[in-house]
PyMOL CGO cylinders between C-alpha atoms (Angstrom):
from pymol import cmd
from pymol.cgo import CYLINDER

trace = [
    CYLINDER, 99.92, 129.21, 103.18, 98.64, 132.30, 101.34, 0.3, 1, 1, 1, 1, 1, 1,
    CYLINDER, 98.64, 132.30, 101.34, 98.79, 135.65, 103.15, 0.3, 1, 1, 1, 1, 1, 1,
    CYLINDER, 98.79, 135.65, 103.15, 96.44, 138.26, 101.75, 0.3, 1, 1, 1, 1, 1, 1,
    CYLINDER, 96.44, 138.26, 101.75, 96.83, 142.03, 102.19, 0.3, 1, 1, 1, 1, 1, 1,
    CYLINDER, 96.83, 142.03, 102.19, 98.00, 145.14, 100.35, 0.3, 1, 1, 1, 1, 1, 1,
    CYLINDER, 98.00, 145.14, 100.35, 101.29, 146.79, 99.37, 0.3, 1, 1, 1, 1, 1, 1,
    CYLINDER, 101.29, 146.79, 99.37, 103.30, 143.53, 99.65, 0.3, 1, 1, 1, 1, 1, 1,
    CYLINDER, 103.30, 143.53, 99.65, 105.65, 144.40, 96.78, 0.3, 1, 1, 1, 1, 1, 1,
    CYLINDER, 105.65, 144.40, 96.78, 109.21, 144.42, 98.10, 0.3, 1, 1, 1, 1, 1, 1,
    CYLINDER, 109.21, 144.42, 98.10, 108.36, 142.66, 101.38, 0.3, 1, 1, 1, 1, 1, 1,
    CYLINDER, 108.36, 142.66, 101.38, 111.53, 141.91, 103.34, 0.3, 1, 1, 1, 1, 1, 1,
    CYLINDER, 111.53, 141.91, 103.34, 110.36, 139.46, 106.01, 0.3, 1, 1, 1, 1, 1, 1,
    CYLINDER, 110.36, 139.46, 106.01, 107.44, 137.37, 107.20, 0.3, 1, 1, 1, 1, 1, 1,
    CYLINDER, 107.44, 137.37, 107.20, 107.27, 136.11, 110.79, 0.3, 1, 1, 1, 1, 1, 1,
    CYLINDER, 107.27, 136.11, 110.79, 104.89, 133.78, 112.60, 0.3, 1, 1, 1, 1, 1, 1,
    CYLINDER, 104.89, 133.78, 112.60, 104.77, 134.91, 116.23, 0.3, 1, 1, 1, 1, 1, 1,
    CYLINDER, 104.77, 134.91, 116.23, 108.32, 136.18, 115.85, 0.3, 1, 1, 1, 1, 1, 1,
    CYLINDER, 108.32, 136.18, 115.85, 109.71, 133.14, 113.98, 0.3, 1, 1, 1, 1, 1, 1,
    CYLINDER, 109.71, 133.14, 113.98, 111.01, 133.99, 110.48, 0.3, 1, 1, 1, 1, 1, 1,
    CYLINDER, 111.01, 133.99, 110.48, 109.45, 132.17, 107.55, 0.3, 1, 1, 1, 1, 1, 1,
    CYLINDER, 109.45, 132.17, 107.55, 110.51, 131.58, 103.96, 0.3, 1, 1, 1, 1, 1, 1,
    CYLINDER, 110.51, 131.58, 103.96, 108.15, 133.31, 101.53, 0.3, 1, 1, 1, 1, 1, 1,
    CYLINDER, 108.15, 133.31, 101.53, 107.53, 134.44, 97.98, 0.3, 1, 1, 1, 1, 1, 1,
    CYLINDER, 107.53, 134.44, 97.98, 105.70, 137.64, 97.02, 0.3, 1, 1, 1, 1, 1, 1,
    CYLINDER, 105.70, 137.64, 97.02, 103.31, 136.51, 94.30, 0.3, 1, 1, 1, 1, 1, 1,
    CYLINDER, 103.31, 136.51, 94.30, 101.58, 139.87, 93.86, 0.3, 1, 1, 1, 1, 1, 1,
    CYLINDER, 101.58, 139.87, 93.86, 101.04, 143.19, 95.61, 0.3, 1, 1, 1, 1, 1, 1,
    CYLINDER, 101.04, 143.19, 95.61, 98.19, 141.56, 97.54, 0.3, 1, 1, 1, 1, 1, 1,
    CYLINDER, 98.19, 141.56, 97.54, 99.44, 138.01, 98.14, 0.3, 1, 1, 1, 1, 1, 1,
    CYLINDER, 99.44, 138.01, 98.14, 102.42, 136.23, 99.71, 0.3, 1, 1, 1, 1, 1, 1,
    CYLINDER, 102.42, 136.23, 99.71, 103.05, 132.48, 99.60, 0.3, 1, 1, 1, 1, 1, 1,
    CYLINDER, 103.05, 132.48, 99.60, 104.69, 131.57, 102.93, 0.3, 1, 1, 1, 1, 1, 1,
    CYLINDER, 104.69, 131.57, 102.93, 105.82, 128.35, 104.60, 0.3, 1, 1, 1, 1, 1, 1,
    CYLINDER, 105.82, 128.35, 104.60, 104.96, 128.02, 108.29, 0.3, 1, 1, 1, 1, 1, 1,
    CYLINDER, 104.96, 128.02, 108.29, 108.37, 127.63, 109.98, 0.3, 1, 1, 1, 1, 1, 1,
    CYLINDER, 108.37, 127.63, 109.98, 109.30, 124.80, 112.31, 0.3, 1, 1, 1, 1, 1, 1,
    CYLINDER, 109.30, 124.80, 112.31, 108.94, 125.91, 115.89, 0.3, 1, 1, 1, 1, 1, 1,
    CYLINDER, 108.94, 125.91, 115.89, 106.20, 128.45, 115.18, 0.3, 1, 1, 1, 1, 1, 1,
    CYLINDER, 106.20, 128.45, 115.18, 103.50, 128.70, 117.81, 0.3, 1, 1, 1, 1, 1, 1,
    CYLINDER, 103.50, 128.70, 117.81, 100.09, 130.31, 117.86, 0.3, 1, 1, 1, 1, 1, 1,
    CYLINDER, 100.09, 130.31, 117.86, 100.31, 134.09, 117.72, 0.3, 1, 1, 1, 1, 1, 1,
    CYLINDER, 100.31, 134.09, 117.72, 100.29, 137.13, 115.41, 0.3, 1, 1, 1, 1, 1, 1,
    CYLINDER, 100.29, 137.13, 115.41, 101.61, 137.14, 111.86, 0.3, 1, 1, 1, 1, 1, 1,
    CYLINDER, 101.61, 137.14, 111.86, 103.81, 140.05, 110.70, 0.3, 1, 1, 1, 1, 1, 1,
    CYLINDER, 103.81, 140.05, 110.70, 104.91, 141.24, 107.24, 0.3, 1, 1, 1, 1, 1, 1,
    CYLINDER, 104.91, 141.24, 107.24, 107.72, 143.82, 106.93, 0.3, 1, 1, 1, 1, 1, 1,
    CYLINDER, 107.72, 143.82, 106.93, 108.04, 146.02, 103.84, 0.3, 1, 1, 1, 1, 1, 1,
    CYLINDER, 108.04, 146.02, 103.84, 110.00, 149.17, 103.01, 0.3, 1, 1, 1, 1, 1, 1,
    CYLINDER, 110.00, 149.17, 103.01, 107.00, 151.14, 104.20, 0.3, 1, 1, 1, 1, 1, 1,
    CYLINDER, 107.00, 151.14, 104.20, 106.86, 149.51, 107.62, 0.3, 1, 1, 1, 1, 1, 1,
    CYLINDER, 106.86, 149.51, 107.62, 105.62, 146.36, 109.38, 0.3, 1, 1, 1, 1, 1, 1,
    CYLINDER, 105.62, 146.36, 109.38, 102.03, 145.19, 109.47, 0.3, 1, 1, 1, 1, 1, 1,
    CYLINDER, 102.03, 145.19, 109.47, 100.84, 142.76, 112.15, 0.3, 1, 1, 1, 1, 1, 1,
    CYLINDER, 100.84, 142.76, 112.15, 97.64, 140.71, 112.07, 0.3, 1, 1, 1, 1, 1, 1,
    CYLINDER, 97.64, 140.71, 112.07, 94.93, 141.69, 114.53, 0.3, 1, 1, 1, 1, 1, 1,
    CYLINDER, 94.93, 141.69, 114.53, 94.09, 138.05, 115.27, 0.3, 1, 1, 1, 1, 1, 1,
    CYLINDER, 94.09, 138.05, 115.27, 96.33, 135.11, 116.06, 0.3, 1, 1, 1, 1, 1, 1,
    CYLINDER, 96.33, 135.11, 116.06, 96.98, 132.28, 113.64, 0.3, 1, 1, 1, 1, 1, 1,
    CYLINDER, 96.98, 132.28, 113.64, 96.87, 128.70, 114.99, 0.3, 1, 1, 1, 1, 1, 1,
    CYLINDER, 96.87, 128.70, 114.99, 99.52, 126.09, 114.24, 0.3, 1, 1, 1, 1, 1, 1,
    CYLINDER, 99.52, 126.09, 114.24, 98.02, 122.61, 113.91, 0.3, 1, 1, 1, 1, 1, 1,
    CYLINDER, 98.02, 122.61, 113.91, 100.51, 119.79, 114.34, 0.3, 1, 1, 1, 1, 1, 1,
    CYLINDER, 100.51, 119.79, 114.34, 99.71, 116.50, 112.58, 0.3, 1, 1, 1, 1, 1, 1,
    CYLINDER, 99.71, 116.50, 112.58, 101.01, 113.18, 113.89, 0.3, 1, 1, 1, 1, 1, 1,
    CYLINDER, 101.01, 113.18, 113.89, 100.71, 109.74, 112.27, 0.3, 1, 1, 1, 1, 1, 1,
    CYLINDER, 100.71, 109.74, 112.27, 99.10, 106.62, 113.69, 0.3, 1, 1, 1, 1, 1, 1,
    CYLINDER, 99.10, 106.62, 113.69, 100.27, 103.35, 112.10, 0.3, 1, 1, 1, 1, 1, 1,
    CYLINDER, 100.27, 103.35, 112.10, 98.16, 100.23, 112.61, 0.3, 1, 1, 1, 1, 1, 1,
    CYLINDER, 98.16, 100.23, 112.61, 99.44, 96.72, 111.89, 0.3, 1, 1, 1, 1, 1, 1,
    CYLINDER, 99.44, 96.72, 111.89, 97.98, 93.22, 112.04, 0.3, 1, 1, 1, 1, 1, 1,
    CYLINDER, 97.98, 93.22, 112.04, 99.71, 90.11, 113.35, 0.3, 1, 1, 1, 1, 1, 1,
    CYLINDER, 99.71, 90.11, 113.35, 98.99, 86.41, 113.82, 0.3, 1, 1, 1, 1, 1, 1,
    CYLINDER, 98.99, 86.41, 113.82, 97.83, 83.63, 111.51, 0.3, 1, 1, 1, 1, 1, 1,
    CYLINDER, 97.83, 83.63, 111.51, 94.25, 84.93, 111.44, 0.3, 1, 1, 1, 1, 1, 1,
    CYLINDER, 94.25, 84.93, 111.44, 92.77, 87.87, 109.58, 0.3, 1, 1, 1, 1, 1, 1,
    CYLINDER, 92.77, 87.87, 109.58, 90.46, 90.79, 110.21, 0.3, 1, 1, 1, 1, 1, 1,
    CYLINDER, 90.46, 90.79, 110.21, 89.92, 94.51, 109.70, 0.3, 1, 1, 1, 1, 1, 1,
    CYLINDER, 89.92, 94.51, 109.70, 90.89, 97.60, 111.69, 0.3, 1, 1, 1, 1, 1, 1,
    CYLINDER, 90.89, 97.60, 111.69, 88.80, 100.77, 111.58, 0.3, 1, 1, 1, 1, 1, 1,
    CYLINDER, 88.80, 100.77, 111.58, 89.07, 104.04, 113.47, 0.3, 1, 1, 1, 1, 1, 1,
    CYLINDER, 89.07, 104.04, 113.47, 87.16, 107.07, 114.66, 0.3, 1, 1, 1, 1, 1, 1,
    CYLINDER, 87.16, 107.07, 114.66, 88.58, 110.12, 116.38, 0.3, 1, 1, 1, 1, 1, 1,
    CYLINDER, 88.58, 110.12, 116.38, 87.79, 113.08, 118.59, 0.3, 1, 1, 1, 1, 1, 1,
    CYLINDER, 87.79, 113.08, 118.59, 87.99, 115.66, 117.16, 0.3, 1, 1, 1, 1, 1, 1,
    CYLINDER, 87.99, 115.66, 117.16, 86.75, 114.09, 113.93, 0.3, 1, 1, 1, 1, 1, 1,
    CYLINDER, 86.75, 114.09, 113.93, 89.30, 113.69, 111.15, 0.3, 1, 1, 1, 1, 1, 1,
    CYLINDER, 89.30, 113.69, 111.15, 88.50, 113.54, 107.40, 0.3, 1, 1, 1, 1, 1, 1,
    CYLINDER, 88.50, 113.54, 107.40, 90.79, 110.52, 107.03, 0.3, 1, 1, 1, 1, 1, 1,
    CYLINDER, 90.79, 110.52, 107.03, 90.52, 107.38, 109.15, 0.3, 1, 1, 1, 1, 1, 1,
    CYLINDER, 90.52, 107.38, 109.15, 92.19, 104.00, 109.29, 0.3, 1, 1, 1, 1, 1, 1,
    CYLINDER, 92.19, 104.00, 109.29, 90.55, 101.17, 107.38, 0.3, 1, 1, 1, 1, 1, 1,
    CYLINDER, 90.55, 101.17, 107.38, 92.81, 98.09, 107.13, 0.3, 1, 1, 1, 1, 1, 1,
    CYLINDER, 92.81, 98.09, 107.13, 91.95, 96.61, 104.50, 0.3, 1, 1, 1, 1, 1, 1,
    CYLINDER, 91.95, 96.61, 104.50, 93.04, 99.47, 102.40, 0.3, 1, 1, 1, 1, 1, 1,
    CYLINDER, 93.04, 99.47, 102.40, 94.67, 102.03, 104.69, 0.3, 1, 1, 1, 1, 1, 1,
    CYLINDER, 94.67, 102.03, 104.69, 96.80, 101.19, 107.72, 0.3, 1, 1, 1, 1, 1, 1,
    CYLINDER, 96.80, 101.19, 107.72, 97.91, 104.69, 108.69, 0.3, 1, 1, 1, 1, 1, 1,
    CYLINDER, 97.91, 104.69, 108.69, 96.34, 108.11, 109.07, 0.3, 1, 1, 1, 1, 1, 1,
    CYLINDER, 96.34, 108.11, 109.07, 97.36, 111.55, 110.34, 0.3, 1, 1, 1, 1, 1, 1,
    CYLINDER, 97.36, 111.55, 110.34, 95.56, 113.24, 113.22, 0.3, 1, 1, 1, 1, 1, 1,
    CYLINDER, 95.56, 113.24, 113.22, 95.75, 116.57, 115.02, 0.3, 1, 1, 1, 1, 1, 1,
    CYLINDER, 95.75, 116.57, 115.02, 98.13, 116.43, 117.97, 0.3, 1, 1, 1, 1, 1, 1,
    CYLINDER, 98.13, 116.43, 117.97, 96.12, 115.57, 121.06, 0.3, 1, 1, 1, 1, 1, 1,
    CYLINDER, 96.12, 115.57, 121.06, 93.34, 113.78, 119.17, 0.3, 1, 1, 1, 1, 1, 1,
    CYLINDER, 93.34, 113.78, 119.17, 91.89, 110.67, 120.81, 0.3, 1, 1, 1, 1, 1, 1,
    CYLINDER, 91.89, 110.67, 120.81, 91.65, 107.82, 118.31, 0.3, 1, 1, 1, 1, 1, 1,
    CYLINDER, 91.65, 107.82, 118.31, 89.47, 104.75, 118.87, 0.3, 1, 1, 1, 1, 1, 1,
    CYLINDER, 89.47, 104.75, 118.87, 90.41, 101.65, 116.87, 0.3, 1, 1, 1, 1, 1, 1,
    CYLINDER, 90.41, 101.65, 116.87, 88.11, 98.65, 116.49, 0.3, 1, 1, 1, 1, 1, 1,
    CYLINDER, 88.11, 98.65, 116.49, 89.31, 95.19, 115.46, 0.3, 1, 1, 1, 1, 1, 1,
    CYLINDER, 89.31, 95.19, 115.46, 86.81, 92.97, 113.62, 0.3, 1, 1, 1, 1, 1, 1,
    CYLINDER, 86.81, 92.97, 113.62, 87.89, 89.37, 112.96, 0.3, 1, 1, 1, 1, 1, 1,
    CYLINDER, 87.89, 89.37, 112.96, 87.16, 87.77, 109.60, 0.3, 1, 1, 1, 1, 1, 1,
    CYLINDER, 87.16, 87.77, 109.60, 85.10, 84.58, 109.33, 0.3, 1, 1, 1, 1, 1, 1,
    CYLINDER, 85.10, 84.58, 109.33, 87.12, 81.74, 110.82, 0.3, 1, 1, 1, 1, 1, 1,
    CYLINDER, 87.12, 81.74, 110.82, 89.35, 84.04, 112.91, 0.3, 1, 1, 1, 1, 1, 1,
    CYLINDER, 89.35, 84.04, 112.91, 89.33, 85.39, 116.45, 0.3, 1, 1, 1, 1, 1, 1,
    CYLINDER, 89.33, 85.39, 116.45, 90.67, 88.71, 117.66, 0.3, 1, 1, 1, 1, 1, 1,
    CYLINDER, 90.67, 88.71, 117.66, 93.24, 87.92, 120.36, 0.3, 1, 1, 1, 1, 1, 1,
    CYLINDER, 93.24, 87.92, 120.36, 95.07, 91.06, 121.57, 0.3, 1, 1, 1, 1, 1, 1,
    CYLINDER, 95.07, 91.06, 121.57, 96.19, 94.67, 121.13, 0.3, 1, 1, 1, 1, 1, 1,
    CYLINDER, 96.19, 94.67, 121.13, 99.63, 96.14, 121.72, 0.3, 1, 1, 1, 1, 1, 1,
    CYLINDER, 99.63, 96.14, 121.72, 100.71, 99.80, 121.78, 0.3, 1, 1, 1, 1, 1, 1,
    CYLINDER, 100.71, 99.80, 121.78, 97.39, 101.19, 123.07, 0.3, 1, 1, 1, 1, 1, 1,
    CYLINDER, 97.39, 101.19, 123.07, 96.79, 103.60, 125.94, 0.3, 1, 1, 1, 1, 1, 1,
    CYLINDER, 96.79, 103.60, 125.94, 93.63, 101.70, 126.93, 0.3, 1, 1, 1, 1, 1, 1,
    CYLINDER, 93.63, 101.70, 126.93, 92.03, 98.46, 125.75, 0.3, 1, 1, 1, 1, 1, 1,
    CYLINDER, 92.03, 98.46, 125.75, 88.48, 97.22, 126.12, 0.3, 1, 1, 1, 1, 1, 1,
    CYLINDER, 88.48, 97.22, 126.12, 87.89, 93.95, 124.29, 0.3, 1, 1, 1, 1, 1, 1,
    CYLINDER, 87.89, 93.95, 124.29, 88.35, 94.59, 120.57, 0.3, 1, 1, 1, 1, 1, 1,
    CYLINDER, 88.35, 94.59, 120.57, 88.65, 98.38, 121.11, 0.3, 1, 1, 1, 1, 1, 1,
    CYLINDER, 88.65, 98.38, 121.11, 91.94, 100.29, 121.47, 0.3, 1, 1, 1, 1, 1, 1,
    CYLINDER, 91.94, 100.29, 121.47, 92.27, 103.96, 122.45, 0.3, 1, 1, 1, 1, 1, 1,
    CYLINDER, 92.27, 103.96, 122.45, 95.30, 106.10, 121.65, 0.3, 1, 1, 1, 1, 1, 1,
    CYLINDER, 95.30, 106.10, 121.65, 95.99, 109.77, 122.50, 0.3, 1, 1, 1, 1, 1, 1,
    CYLINDER, 95.99, 109.77, 122.50, 98.00, 111.26, 119.66, 0.3, 1, 1, 1, 1, 1, 1,
    CYLINDER, 98.00, 111.26, 119.66, 100.62, 113.30, 121.53, 0.3, 1, 1, 1, 1, 1, 1,
    CYLINDER, 100.62, 113.30, 121.53, 103.27, 111.91, 119.13, 0.3, 1, 1, 1, 1, 1, 1,
    CYLINDER, 103.27, 111.91, 119.13, 103.53, 109.46, 116.24, 0.3, 1, 1, 1, 1, 1, 1,
    CYLINDER, 103.53, 109.46, 116.24, 102.17, 106.12, 117.43, 0.3, 1, 1, 1, 1, 1, 1,
    CYLINDER, 102.17, 106.12, 117.43, 102.06, 102.48, 116.31, 0.3, 1, 1, 1, 1, 1, 1,
    CYLINDER, 102.06, 102.48, 116.31, 99.59, 99.80, 117.43, 0.3, 1, 1, 1, 1, 1, 1,
    CYLINDER, 99.59, 99.80, 117.43, 99.21, 96.13, 116.51, 0.3, 1, 1, 1, 1, 1, 1,
    CYLINDER, 99.21, 96.13, 116.51, 96.13, 93.92, 116.53, 0.3, 1, 1, 1, 1, 1, 1,
    CYLINDER, 96.13, 93.92, 116.53, 96.62, 90.14, 116.63, 0.3, 1, 1, 1, 1, 1, 1,
    CYLINDER, 96.62, 90.14, 116.63, 94.18, 87.70, 115.03, 0.3, 1, 1, 1, 1, 1, 1,
    CYLINDER, 94.18, 87.70, 115.03, 94.28, 83.90, 115.29, 0.3, 1, 1, 1, 1, 1, 1,
    CYLINDER, 94.28, 83.90, 115.29, 92.60, 81.27, 113.18, 0.3, 1, 1, 1, 1, 1, 1,
    CYLINDER, 92.60, 81.27, 113.18, 89.82, 79.32, 114.86, 0.3, 1, 1, 1, 1, 1, 1,
    CYLINDER, 89.82, 79.32, 114.86, 90.32, 75.57, 115.17, 0.3, 1, 1, 1, 1, 1, 1,
    CYLINDER, 90.32, 75.57, 115.17, 87.69, 72.93, 114.45, 0.3, 1, 1, 1, 1, 1, 1,
    CYLINDER, 87.69, 72.93, 114.45, 87.83, 69.18, 115.06, 0.3, 1, 1, 1, 1, 1, 1,
    CYLINDER, 87.83, 69.18, 115.06, 87.83, 66.68, 112.22, 0.3, 1, 1, 1, 1, 1, 1,
    CYLINDER, 87.83, 66.68, 112.22, 86.54, 63.29, 113.39, 0.3, 1, 1, 1, 1, 1, 1,
    CYLINDER, 86.54, 63.29, 113.39, 86.97, 60.09, 111.38, 0.3, 1, 1, 1, 1, 1, 1,
    CYLINDER, 86.97, 60.09, 111.38, 84.69, 57.12, 111.98, 0.3, 1, 1, 1, 1, 1, 1,
    CYLINDER, 84.69, 57.12, 111.98, 85.30, 53.66, 110.52, 0.3, 1, 1, 1, 1, 1, 1,
    CYLINDER, 85.30, 53.66, 110.52, 83.19, 50.63, 109.78, 0.3, 1, 1, 1, 1, 1, 1,
    CYLINDER, 83.19, 50.63, 109.78, 85.01, 47.39, 109.03, 0.3, 1, 1, 1, 1, 1, 1,
    CYLINDER, 85.01, 47.39, 109.03, 88.74, 46.84, 109.08, 0.3, 1, 1, 1, 1, 1, 1,
    CYLINDER, 88.74, 46.84, 109.08, 91.26, 49.37, 107.78, 0.3, 1, 1, 1, 1, 1, 1,
    CYLINDER, 91.26, 49.37, 107.78, 93.24, 52.48, 108.62, 0.3, 1, 1, 1, 1, 1, 1,
    CYLINDER, 93.24, 52.48, 108.62, 92.77, 56.15, 107.78, 0.3, 1, 1, 1, 1, 1, 1,
    CYLINDER, 92.77, 56.15, 107.78, 95.69, 58.60, 107.63, 0.3, 1, 1, 1, 1, 1, 1,
    CYLINDER, 95.69, 58.60, 107.63, 95.81, 62.29, 106.81, 0.3, 1, 1, 1, 1, 1, 1,
    CYLINDER, 95.81, 62.29, 106.81, 97.95, 65.08, 105.37, 0.3, 1, 1, 1, 1, 1, 1,
    CYLINDER, 97.95, 65.08, 105.37, 97.04, 68.75, 105.27, 0.3, 1, 1, 1, 1, 1, 1,
    CYLINDER, 97.04, 68.75, 105.27, 97.65, 72.05, 103.49, 0.3, 1, 1, 1, 1, 1, 1,
    CYLINDER, 97.65, 72.05, 103.49, 99.01, 74.08, 105.17, 0.3, 1, 1, 1, 1, 1, 1,
    CYLINDER, 99.01, 74.08, 105.17, 101.01, 71.40, 106.99, 0.3, 1, 1, 1, 1, 1, 1,
    CYLINDER, 101.01, 71.40, 106.99, 100.16, 70.86, 110.65, 0.3, 1, 1, 1, 1, 1, 1,
    CYLINDER, 100.16, 70.86, 110.65, 102.46, 69.05, 113.12, 0.3, 1, 1, 1, 1, 1, 1,
    CYLINDER, 102.46, 69.05, 113.12, 99.89, 66.36, 114.04, 0.3, 1, 1, 1, 1, 1, 1,
    CYLINDER, 99.89, 66.36, 114.04, 97.87, 64.23, 111.66, 0.3, 1, 1, 1, 1, 1, 1,
    CYLINDER, 97.87, 64.23, 111.66, 95.12, 61.64, 111.86, 0.3, 1, 1, 1, 1, 1, 1,
    CYLINDER, 95.12, 61.64, 111.86, 96.12, 57.98, 112.05, 0.3, 1, 1, 1, 1, 1, 1,
    CYLINDER, 96.12, 57.98, 112.05, 93.18, 55.62, 112.76, 0.3, 1, 1, 1, 1, 1, 1,
    CYLINDER, 93.18, 55.62, 112.76, 94.49, 53.31, 114.46, 0.3, 1, 1, 1, 1, 1, 1,
    CYLINDER, 94.49, 53.31, 114.46, 95.17, 55.32, 117.56, 0.3, 1, 1, 1, 1, 1, 1,
    CYLINDER, 95.17, 55.32, 117.56, 94.08, 58.84, 116.63, 0.3, 1, 1, 1, 1, 1, 1,
    CYLINDER, 94.08, 58.84, 116.63, 90.71, 59.35, 114.95, 0.3, 1, 1, 1, 1, 1, 1,
    CYLINDER, 90.71, 59.35, 114.95, 90.15, 63.08, 115.57, 0.3, 1, 1, 1, 1, 1, 1,
    CYLINDER, 90.15, 63.08, 115.57, 92.26, 66.22, 115.49, 0.3, 1, 1, 1, 1, 1, 1,
    CYLINDER, 92.26, 66.22, 115.49, 91.68, 69.98, 115.53, 0.3, 1, 1, 1, 1, 1, 1,
    CYLINDER, 91.68, 69.98, 115.53, 92.75, 71.92, 112.42, 0.3, 1, 1, 1, 1, 1, 1,
    CYLINDER, 92.75, 71.92, 112.42, 92.86, 75.68, 111.78, 0.3, 1, 1, 1, 1, 1, 1,
    CYLINDER, 92.86, 75.68, 111.78, 90.00, 77.20, 109.78, 0.3, 1, 1, 1, 1, 1, 1,
    CYLINDER, 90.00, 77.20, 109.78, 90.54, 76.88, 106.04, 0.3, 1, 1, 1, 1, 1, 1,
    CYLINDER, 90.54, 76.88, 106.04, 92.95, 73.92, 106.24, 0.3, 1, 1, 1, 1, 1, 1,
    CYLINDER, 92.95, 73.92, 106.24, 92.51, 71.41, 103.41, 0.3, 1, 1, 1, 1, 1, 1,
    CYLINDER, 92.51, 71.41, 103.41, 92.80, 67.88, 104.84, 0.3, 1, 1, 1, 1, 1, 1,
    CYLINDER, 92.80, 67.88, 104.84, 93.38, 64.85, 102.62, 0.3, 1, 1, 1, 1, 1, 1,
    CYLINDER, 93.38, 64.85, 102.62, 92.39, 61.51, 104.13, 0.3, 1, 1, 1, 1, 1, 1,
    CYLINDER, 92.39, 61.51, 104.13, 93.56, 58.17, 102.71, 0.3, 1, 1, 1, 1, 1, 1,
    CYLINDER, 93.56, 58.17, 102.71, 91.79, 54.89, 103.49, 0.3, 1, 1, 1, 1, 1, 1,
    CYLINDER, 91.79, 54.89, 103.49, 93.87, 51.68, 103.48, 0.3, 1, 1, 1, 1, 1, 1,
    CYLINDER, 93.87, 51.68, 103.48, 91.96, 48.38, 103.92, 0.3, 1, 1, 1, 1, 1, 1,
    CYLINDER, 91.96, 48.38, 103.92, 93.36, 45.71, 106.23, 0.3, 1, 1, 1, 1, 1, 1,
    CYLINDER, 93.36, 45.71, 106.23, 94.48, 42.40, 104.80, 0.3, 1, 1, 1, 1, 1, 1,
    CYLINDER, 94.48, 42.40, 104.80, 91.41, 40.48, 103.66, 0.3, 1, 1, 1, 1, 1, 1,
    CYLINDER, 91.41, 40.48, 103.66, 89.22, 43.63, 103.63, 0.3, 1, 1, 1, 1, 1, 1,
    CYLINDER, 89.22, 43.63, 103.63, 88.10, 46.04, 100.93, 0.3, 1, 1, 1, 1, 1, 1,
    CYLINDER, 88.10, 46.04, 100.93, 87.49, 49.78, 101.12, 0.3, 1, 1, 1, 1, 1, 1,
    CYLINDER, 87.49, 49.78, 101.12, 83.94, 50.50, 99.96, 0.3, 1, 1, 1, 1, 1, 1,
    CYLINDER, 83.94, 50.50, 99.96, 83.03, 54.17, 100.42, 0.3, 1, 1, 1, 1, 1, 1,
    CYLINDER, 83.03, 54.17, 100.42, 83.45, 57.59, 102.05, 0.3, 1, 1, 1, 1, 1, 1,
    CYLINDER, 83.45, 57.59, 102.05, 80.72, 59.81, 103.48, 0.3, 1, 1, 1, 1, 1, 1,
    CYLINDER, 80.72, 59.81, 103.48, 80.93, 63.42, 104.71, 0.3, 1, 1, 1, 1, 1, 1,
    CYLINDER, 80.93, 63.42, 104.71, 83.73, 64.48, 102.35, 0.3, 1, 1, 1, 1, 1, 1,
    CYLINDER, 83.73, 64.48, 102.35, 83.87, 67.59, 100.17, 0.3, 1, 1, 1, 1, 1, 1,
    CYLINDER, 83.87, 67.59, 100.17, 85.44, 65.54, 97.37, 0.3, 1, 1, 1, 1, 1, 1,
    CYLINDER, 85.44, 65.54, 97.37, 86.20, 61.84, 96.87, 0.3, 1, 1, 1, 1, 1, 1,
    CYLINDER, 86.20, 61.84, 96.87, 88.61, 60.10, 94.52, 0.3, 1, 1, 1, 1, 1, 1,
    CYLINDER, 88.61, 60.10, 94.52, 88.79, 56.36, 95.16, 0.3, 1, 1, 1, 1, 1, 1,
    CYLINDER, 88.79, 56.36, 95.16, 90.27, 55.85, 98.61, 0.3, 1, 1, 1, 1, 1, 1,
    CYLINDER, 90.27, 55.85, 98.61, 91.00, 59.56, 99.04, 0.3, 1, 1, 1, 1, 1, 1,
    CYLINDER, 91.00, 59.56, 99.04, 88.67, 62.02, 100.80, 0.3, 1, 1, 1, 1, 1, 1,
    CYLINDER, 88.67, 62.02, 100.80, 89.27, 65.79, 100.82, 0.3, 1, 1, 1, 1, 1, 1,
    CYLINDER, 89.27, 65.79, 100.82, 87.76, 68.10, 103.44, 0.3, 1, 1, 1, 1, 1, 1,
    CYLINDER, 87.76, 68.10, 103.44, 88.14, 71.89, 103.86, 0.3, 1, 1, 1, 1, 1, 1,
    CYLINDER, 88.14, 71.89, 103.86, 87.82, 72.76, 107.54, 0.3, 1, 1, 1, 1, 1, 1,
    CYLINDER, 87.82, 72.76, 107.54, 85.19, 75.44, 108.12, 0.3, 1, 1, 1, 1, 1, 1,
    CYLINDER, 85.19, 75.44, 108.12, 83.43, 73.92, 111.14, 0.3, 1, 1, 1, 1, 1, 1,
    CYLINDER, 83.43, 73.92, 111.14, 83.51, 70.72, 113.21, 0.3, 1, 1, 1, 1, 1, 1,
    CYLINDER, 83.51, 70.72, 113.21, 83.39, 67.94, 110.63, 0.3, 1, 1, 1, 1, 1, 1,
    CYLINDER, 83.39, 67.94, 110.63, 82.82, 64.20, 110.73, 0.3, 1, 1, 1, 1, 1, 1,
    CYLINDER, 82.82, 64.20, 110.73, 83.57, 61.72, 107.93, 0.3, 1, 1, 1, 1, 1, 1,
    CYLINDER, 83.57, 61.72, 107.93, 83.12, 57.95, 107.72, 0.3, 1, 1, 1, 1, 1, 1,
    CYLINDER, 83.12, 57.95, 107.72, 85.29, 55.41, 105.92, 0.3, 1, 1, 1, 1, 1, 1,
    CYLINDER, 85.29, 55.41, 105.92, 83.60, 52.07, 105.24, 0.3, 1, 1, 1, 1, 1, 1,
    CYLINDER, 83.60, 52.07, 105.24, 85.46, 48.78, 104.84, 0.3, 1, 1, 1, 1, 1, 1,
    CYLINDER, 85.46, 48.78, 104.84, 84.19, 45.22, 104.28, 0.3, 1, 1, 1, 1, 1, 1,
    CYLINDER, 84.19, 45.22, 104.28, 84.36, 43.07, 106.23, 0.3, 1, 1, 1, 1, 1, 1,
]
cmd.load_cgo(trace, "trace")
């Protein structure tokens, strides 16, 4: 910080409420000083060969502490913050997942899930209300918001005789096999590839409800509950 005054040439010490600080005299009217660790609110004093001058008002030491916000889970979303007292910098994850606040500030974080995701939980908060987390910044803190992907059911209908099987990207542990299993839930955004195989004496004729078709193959990107139909003759 810059201390302004007069007759600073040859200054021998600078103290913040009695705690010595490192300093540089930059001119007869200015001193560049570093607020020392452990300083508390109180008067500022500068000692020179001519005597010691003490400020008539107290300086205030503002301690900054950092809040780190993280996201977890297979879903996605954003975290934003507001604070009391207001701070010029706030969390916005997306881009910024940490910010510094005055010690004692109350920070309110809000989790907003992206399309296809759900907000599921907070950890590290002092108080939680739904998607809102409150933290009192008495020290450096860390909080985590968890998001999960929504799941939607893919249903396969068949006409005629044949089977339909599936694979997916990303891979899921269960897949469609019609035969016995003609519907399954998949996480939002999963790309499912369905393959139609006609029974002996039958022919595969067509798909309906697919995003893309190539012969006996149907591709569907899961964004909502979806139904497709594979047609065989006879």
